[in-house]
C-alpha positions as CSV (number, residue, x, y, z in Angstrom):
1,X,85.8,3.5,-154.3
2,X,86.0,5.1,-150.8
3,X,86.5,2.0,-148.7
4,X,89.0,1.0,-146.1
5,X,91.2,-2.1,-147.0
6,X,89.1,-5.2,-146.4
7,X,92.2,-7.2,-145.2
8,X,92.8,-4.7,-142.4
9,X,89.2,-4.9,-141.2
10,X,89.2,-8.7,-141.3
11,X,92.4,-8.9,-139.3
12,X,91.2,-6.5,-136.6
13,X,87.9,-8.5,-136.3
14,X,89.8,-11.8,-136.1
15,X,92.1,-10.4,-133.4
16,X,89.3,-9.0,-131.4
17,X,87.4,-12.3,-131.5
18,X,90.5,-14.3,-130.7
19,X,91.3,-12.1,-127.7
20,X,87.8,-12.5,-126.4
21,X,87.9,-16.2,-126.9
22,X,91.2,-16.5,-125.0
23,X,89.9,-14.4,-122.2
24,X,86.8,-16.6,-121.8
25,X,88.4,-20.0,-122.0
26,X,91.9,-19.7,-120.5
27,X,95.2,-19.4,-122.4
28,X,95.2,-21.5,-125.5
29,X,92.6,-23.9,-124.0
30,X,93.2,-26.7,-121.5
31,X,93.3,-24.3,-118.5
32,X,90.6,-23.2,-116.1
33,X,88.1,-20.6,-117.3
34,X,89.3,-17.1,-116.6
35,X,87.5,-14.9,-114.1
36,X,84.9,-12.6,-115.5
37,X,86.5,-9.1,-116.1
38,X,85.3,-6.4,-113.6
39,X,83.2,-4.6,-116.2
40,X,81.1,-7.8,-116.8
41,X,80.6,-8.7,-113.1
42,X,77.0,-8.1,-112.0
43,X,76.8,-5.2,-109.6
44,X,76.9,-6.0,-105.9
45,X,73.6,-6.0,-103.9
46,X,72.6,-2.5,-103.0
47,X,74.9,-0.9,-105.6
48,X,73.6,2.3,-107.2
49,X,71.8,1.6,-110.5
50,X,72.2,4.3,-113.2
51,X,69.0,5.9,-114.5
52,X,67.6,4.2,-117.6
53,X,67.5,7.6,-119.3
54,X,71.3,7.8,-119.1
55,X,71.5,4.8,-121.5
56,X,70.2,6.8,-124.4
57,X,73.1,9.3,-124.8
58,X,75.6,6.5,-124.4
59,X,74.0,4.4,-127.2
60,X,73.7,7.5,-129.5
61,X,77.3,8.5,-128.9
62,X,78.4,5.0,-129.7
63,X,76.6,4.8,-133.0
64,X,77.8,8.3,-134.0
65,X,81.4,7.3,-133.2
66,X,81.2,4.1,-135.3
67,X,79.5,5.9,-138.2
68,X,82.1,8.6,-138.1
69,X,84.8,5.9,-138.4
70,X,86.2,6.7,-134.9
71,X,86.5,3.2,-133.7
72,X,88.8,3.9,-130.8
73,X,86.4,6.5,-129.5
74,X,83.5,4.1,-129.8
75,X,85.2,1.7,-127.4
76,X,84.7,4.3,-124.6
77,X,81.0,3.3,-124.7
78,X,81.0,-0.4,-125.4
79,X,82.5,-3.6,-123.9
80,X,81.2,-7.1,-124.9
81,X,81.2,-9.8,-122.3
82,X,80.8,-12.9,-124.6
83,X,82.1,-13.9,-128.0
84,X,78.6,-13.6,-129.4
85,X,78.2,-10.1,-128.2
86,X,81.6,-9.1,-129.6
87,X,80.7,-10.6,-132.9
88,X,77.5,-8.6,-133.1
89,X,79.4,-5.3,-132.4
90,X,82.1,-6.2,-134.9
91,X,79.4,-6.8,-137.6
92,X,77.8,-3.5,-136.8
93,X,81.2,-1.7,-137.1
94,X,82.0,-3.4,-140.4
95,X,78.6,-2.5,-141.8
96,X,79.0,1.2,-140.9
97,X,82.7,1.2,-141.8
98,X,81.8,0.2,-145.4
99,X,80.0,3.4,-146.0
100,X,81.6,6.7,-147.2
101,X,79.6,8.7,-144.6
102,X,80.4,12.4,-144.3
103,X,77.8,13.3,-141.7
104,X,75.7,11.2,-139.3
105,X,72.5,11.7,-137.5
106,X,71.0,9.4,-134.8
107,X,67.3,10.2,-134.3
108,X,64.5,9.3,-132.0
109,X,66.2,7.0,-129.4
110,X,63.7,4.9,-127.6
111,X,64.7,3.2,-124.3
112,X,63.0,0.0,-123.1
113,X,63.6,-2.1,-120.0
114,X,65.2,-5.5,-120.6
115,X,66.4,-8.4,-118.5
116,X,69.4,-7.2,-116.5
117,X,69.6,-3.9,-118.5
118,X,67.9,-1.9,-121.2
119,X,67.7,-1.7,-125.0
120,X,68.0,1.5,-127.0
121,X,66.5,1.7,-130.5
122,X,67.3,4.6,-132.8
123,X,67.2,5.4,-136.5
124,X,70.5,6.3,-138.3
125,X,70.8,8.8,-141.2
126,X,73.9,9.6,-143.1
127,X,75.2,11.9,-145.9
128,X,77.5,10.4,-148.4
129,X,80.4,12.1,-150.2
130,X,82.9,13.5,-151.2
131,X,81.5,17.0,-151.6
132,X,78.9,17.9,-152.7
133,X,77.4,15.7,-150.1
134,X,74.2,13.7,-150.7
135,X,70.8,14.4,-149.0
136,X,70.2,12.5,-145.8
137,X,69.9,8.7,-146.4
138,X,68.1,6.5,-144.0
139,X,70.5,3.8,-142.9
140,X,67.6,2.3,-140.8
141,X,66.8,1.4,-137.3
142,X,69.4,-0.2,-134.9
143,X,68.8,-1.6,-131.5
144,X,71.6,-1.9,-128.9
145,X,71.6,-3.8,-125.6
146,X,73.2,-2.1,-122.6
147,X,73.9,-3.3,-119.1
148,X,75.3,-1.8,-116.0
149,X,79.1,-1.5,-115.7
150,X,80.0,-0.2,-112.3
151,X,78.0,3.1,-112.0
152,X,77.3,3.6,-115.7
153,X,75.9,1.8,-118.8
154,X,77.9,0.0,-121.4
155,X,76.9,-1.2,-124.9
156,X,77.1,-5.0,-124.9
157,X,75.6,-6.1,-128.2
158,X,73.8,-5.1,-131.3
159,X,70.4,-6.9,-131.1
160,X,68.8,-5.3,-134.2
161,X,66.3,-7.5,-136.1
162,X,65.9,-6.9,-139.8
163,X,62.5,-8.3,-141.1
164,X,63.0,-9.3,-144.7
165,X,59.4,-10.4,-145.2
166,X,57.7,-7.1,-145.3
167,X,58.2,-3.3,-145.3
168,X,59.1,-3.1,-141.7
169,X,62.9,-2.8,-142.4
170,X,63.8,0.2,-144.3
171,X,66.8,2.2,-145.3
172,X,70.3,0.7,-145.9
173,X,69.8,-1.6,-142.9
174,X,68.1,-3.9,-145.4
175,X,71.4,-4.5,-147.1
176,X,73.6,-7.0,-145.3
177,X,76.8,-5.5,-146.7
178,X,76.4,-2.4,-148.9
179,X,79.0,-1.4,-151.4
180,X,79.6,2.1,-152.6
181,X,81.1,3.8,-155.7
182,X,81.5,7.6,-155.4
183,X,81.8,9.8,-158.5
184,X,82.2,13.6,-158.6
185,X,78.4,14.1,-158.7
186,X,76.7,10.8,-157.7
187,X,77.0,7.8,-155.4
188,X,75.9,4.3,-156.4
189,X,75.0,1.7,-153.7
190,X,74.8,-2.0,-154.5
191,X,74.4,-5.2,-152.6
192,X,76.7,-7.8,-154.2
193,X,80.1,-7.7,-155.9
194,X,78.6,-9.2,-159.0
195,X,76.9,-5.9,-159.7
196,X,80.1,-3.8,-159.7
197,X,80.2,-3.6,-163.6
198,X,76.6,-2.4,-163.7
199,X,77.3,0.0,-160.9
200,X,80.2,1.6,-162.8
201,X,78.2,2.0,-166.0
202,X,75.3,3.5,-164.1
203,X,77.7,5.9,-162.3
204,X,79.3,6.9,-165.6
205,X,75.9,7.7,-167.1
206,X,74.9,9.6,-163.9
207,X,78.1,11.7,-164.0
208,X,77.4,12.6,-167.7
209,X,73.8,13.8,-167.2
210,X,73.6,15.3,-163.7
211,X,75.5,18.6,-164.4
212,X,73.1,19.4,-167.3
213,X,70.0,18.5,-165.3
214,X,71.1,20.6,-162.3
215,X,71.9,23.5,-164.6
216,X,68.4,23.4,-166.1
217,X,66.2,22.5,-163.1
218,X,68.1,23.4,-160.0
219,X,67.5,20.2,-158.0
220,X,67.9,21.3,-154.4
221,X,70.2,19.3,-152.0
222,X,69.3,15.9,-153.5
223,X,70.4,17.1,-157.0
224,X,73.8,18.0,-155.7
225,X,74.7,14.3,-155.2
226,X,72.0,11.9,-156.1
227,X,72.2,8.5,-154.5
228,X,71.3,5.5,-156.7
229,X,70.4,2.2,-155.1
230,X,70.9,-1.0,-157.2
231,X,68.4,-3.8,-156.3
232,X,67.9,-7.3,-157.5
233,X,64.1,-7.2,-157.5
234,X,61.3,-4.7,-157.1
235,X,60.5,-6.0,-153.6
236,X,64.0,-5.1,-152.4
237,X,63.6,-1.6,-153.8
238,X,60.3,-1.3,-152.0
239,X,61.9,-2.2,-148.7
240,X,64.8,0.2,-149.2
241,X,62.4,3.0,-150.1
242,X,59.8,1.9,-147.5
243,X,57.0,2.2,-150.2
244,X,54.7,-0.1,-152.1
245,X,54.9,0.2,-155.9
246,X,51.8,-1.8,-156.6
247,X,51.4,-5.0,-158.6
248,X,50.7,-3.9,-162.2
249,X,54.3,-3.9,-163.6
250,X,57.9,-4.2,-162.6
251,X,59.7,-1.0,-163.7
252,X,63.5,-1.1,-164.4
253,X,63.8,2.0,-162.3
254,X,61.9,4.3,-160.0
255,X,62.4,7.3,-157.9
256,X,61.1,7.9,-154.4
257,X,61.9,10.8,-152.2
258,X,65.4,12.0,-152.9
259,X,66.8,8.8,-154.3
260,X,66.7,6.6,-157.5
261,X,66.4,2.8,-157.5
262,X,67.4,0.5,-160.4
263,X,66.2,-3.1,-160.7
264,X,69.4,-4.6,-162.1
265,X,67.8,-7.7,-163.8
266,X,65.2,-5.5,-165.5
267,X,67.8,-2.9,-166.4
268,X,70.1,-5.5,-167.9
269,X,67.3,-6.7,-170.2
270,X,67.3,-3.2,-171.9
271,X,69.5,-2.3,-174.9
272,X,72.6,-0.3,-173.7
273,X,71.2,3.1,-174.9
274,X,67.9,2.2,-173.1
275,X,69.9,1.4,-169.9
276,X,71.5,4.8,-170.0
277,X,68.4,6.7,-171.0
278,X,66.5,5.1,-168.1
279,X,69.1,6.5,-165.7
280,X,68.7,9.9,-167.2
281,X,64.9,9.5,-166.7
282,X,65.1,8.6,-163.0
283,X,67.7,11.2,-162.2
284,X,65.4,13.8,-163.8
285,X,62.8,12.8,-161.2
286,X,65.3,13.4,-158.4
287,X,66.5,16.8,-159.7
288,X,63.0,18.1,-160.6
289,X,61.4,16.9,-157.4
290,X,61.6,20.3,-155.6
291,X,60.1,22.0,-158.6
292,X,57.2,19.6,-159.2
293,X,56.4,18.2,-155.8
294,X,52.7,17.6,-155.4
295,X,52.0,18.0,-159.2
296,X,50.0,15.6,-161.3
297,X,51.8,12.3,-162.1
298,X,51.7,13.2,-165.8
299,X,53.8,16.3,-165.2
300,X,56.4,14.4,-163.2
301,X,56.6,11.7,-165.8
302,X,56.4,14.1,-168.7
303,X,59.6,16.0,-167.8
304,X,61.4,12.7,-167.1
305,X,60.2,11.4,-170.5
306,X,61.3,14.7,-172.1
307,X,64.8,14.3,-170.8
308,X,64.9,10.6,-171.7
309,X,63.7,11.2,-175.2
310,X,66.3,13.9,-175.7
311,X,69.0,11.5,-174.4
312,X,67.9,8.9,-176.9
313,X,67.8,11.4,-179.8
314,X,71.4,12.5,-178.9
315,X,72.5,8.9,-179.1
316,X,70.9,7.9,-182.4
317,X,67.7,6.5,-181.1
318,X,64.2,7.8,-180.4
319,X,60.9,7.4,-178.5
320,X,57.7,6.5,-180.4
321,X,54.3,8.2,-179.8
322,X,52.5,5.6,-182.0
323,X,50.2,4.3,-179.4
324,X,49.0,7.6,-178.0
325,X,48.5,8.9,-181.5
326,X,46.0,6.2,-182.2
327,X,44.1,7.1,-179.0
328,X,44.2,10.8,-179.9
329,X,43.1,10.2,-183.5
330,X,40.0,8.3,-182.3
331,X,39.3,10.7,-179.5
332,X,39.8,7.9,-177.0
333,X,42.4,9.3,-174.6
334,X,40.8,10.8,-171.4
335,X,43.3,13.7,-171.0
336,X,41.6,15.5,-168.2
337,X,40.9,12.3,-166.2
338,X,44.6,11.3,-166.5
339,X,45.9,14.8,-165.6
340,X,43.8,14.8,-162.5
341,X,45.7,12.0,-160.9
342,X,48.8,11.9,-158.7
343,X,49.2,8.2,-157.9
344,X,52.0,5.9,-159.1
345,X,51.4,4.8,-162.7
346,X,48.1,6.7,-162.5
347,X,46.5,3.7,-160.8
348,X,45.9,2.2,-164.2
349,X,45.1,-1.5,-164.4
350,X,47.5,-2.7,-167.1
351,X,51.0,-2.0,-168.7
352,X,49.6,-0.9,-172.0
353,X,47.4,1.8,-170.5
354,X,50.4,3.0,-168.5
355,X,52.6,3.2,-171.5
356,X,50.0,5.3,-173.4
357,X,49.8,7.6,-170.4
358,X,53.6,8.0,-170.5
359,X,53.4,9.0,-174.2
360,X,50.7,11.5,-173.5
361,X,52.8,13.0,-170.7
362,X,55.8,13.4,-173.1
363,X,53.7,15.0,-175.8
364,X,52.1,17.5,-173.3
365,X,55.4,18.3,-171.7
366,X,57.1,18.8,-175.1
367,X,54.5,21.4,-176.0
368,X,54.8,23.1,-172.6
369,X,58.6,23.3,-172.9
370,X,58.7,24.2,-176.6
371,X,55.7,26.6,-177.0
372,X,54.9,28.0,-173.5
373,X,58.2,29.2,-172.0
374,X,60.5,26.2,-171.2
375,X,61.7,25.5,-167.7
376,X,60.2,28.7,-166.2
377,X,56.8,27.7,-167.5
378,X,57.2,24.2,-166.1
379,X,58.2,25.7,-162.7
380,X,55.1,28.0,-162.7
381,X,52.9,25.1,-163.5
382,X,54.3,23.0,-160.6
383,X,53.8,26.0,-158.3
384,X,50.2,26.4,-159.5
385,X,49.4,22.8,-158.6
386,X,51.2,23.0,-155.3
387,X,48.9,25.7,-154.1
388,X,46.2,23.0,-153.9
389,X,48.1,21.2,-151.2
390,X,48.6,17.8,-153.0
391,X,45.2,16.1,-153.1
392,X,45.3,12.5,-154.4
393,X,43.1,13.7,-157.2
394,X,42.7,17.2,-158.6
395,X,39.3,18.4,-159.9
396,X,38.9,19.4,-163.5
397,X,38.5,23.0,-162.4
398,X,41.8,22.9,-160.5
399,X,43.7,21.4,-163.5
400,X,42.3,24.0,-165.9
401,X,42.9,26.9,-163.4
402,X,46.6,25.8,-162.9
403,X,47.2,25.8,-166.7
404,X,45.6,29.2,-167.1
405,X,47.5,30.7,-164.2
406,X,50.9,29.3,-165.2
407,X,50.7,29.3,-169.0
408,X,48.0,31.8,-169.8
409,X,45.9,29.2,-171.8
410,X,43.3,26.7,-170.8
411,X,44.2,23.0,-170.4
412,X,42.2,22.1,-173.6
413,X,44.5,24.4,-175.7
414,X,47.6,22.5,-174.6
415,X,45.8,19.2,-175.2
416,X,45.0,20.3,-178.8
417,X,48.6,21.4,-179.3
418,X,49.9,18.1,-178.0
419,X,47.7,16.2,-180.5
420,X,49.0,18.4,-183.3
421,X,52.6,17.9,-182.2
422,X,52.1,14.1,-182.1
423,X,50.6,14.1,-185.6
424,X,53.4,16.2,-187.0
425,X,56.0,13.9,-185.4
426,X,54.5,10.9,-187.0
427,X,53.6,12.5,-190.4
428,X,49.9,12.1,-189.8
429,X,47.7,14.4,-191.9
430,X,44.0,14.9,-192.3
């Protein structure tokens, strides 16, 4: 785990707070209050006031220095005047110091006038490591308060507000104290020490499957080092990802953008092989995202189910197609209508319908992979759908045209082949 010793951090914070307390109350108490240090004394009447625009670069450089673990350099830009201000800056430092950041970006600084100074709000992004580094991870928004110190601005306090009641707070800023475990090919982020055992198991699974996934599908920058966030409930995952998953079901895992999220209580309820295969499923989403971006939801879930079912088969388990087989047999599955859709869980109203759509996605993708050219065929199909620009719903003509262009056969042919494959798998004849 790439973290600095906690004891050293705690000692430094204690010393900084103690020193500030002594400076503010006199030596060891009992004496008169000390004079305010020069950098905290209000400017004299008529003194030149620095331009508000000059506060932005100072705040940005301060945040970059902290995130780069250059604490001494950060002090060139900040000086607290009260114990409360110093505590807020120490907490910001500890939060950033806990992260194995390898690159930092501070974006979109916004300056606003405030009583006796200004505030600067900016959004932080980081890459985690060691190499290969992760994609950019949103650490979230931070707001600093600055006031004049002689002829310049100085950071006085972190006045960021994290709203935990809705989706307003996003990125790692939602986690009060994130913990990290780095492997050779993945990084796991979790919120409480109680999750360290789960984090290690998930990291071990990720380390075992990522090389094969990247070799098969590429994966882009996100696939080089996937970042997996462990959350205690779906709502926390939604805040981290800044997305609404809907109310139909609570998945044990989901992928959004370049990252995977694991709902630890739901994950723990699975058998061990199911826990590990679910990680393979979500990491397949991360790795195949560049290839299948803007494709129908069935194609995205189909390849993830394909990899998950392969993982289960390799570990002595399997994935049943019983439910979708019954729908196929009675001509009750609306294949075209489902494959037109791009929304999460197809926008279906109940968990059983969602599970049947997952099984159909697996059967269709198995046929595409096994009978129509493997990964290159999958990539062609993703590209064919991407040409339509990502509508929320494709038309039947667009779905059929994409299959013809990528695979050389109409959509109905692949549907029939998926039905036949499902019947063969289950030993259904007639």
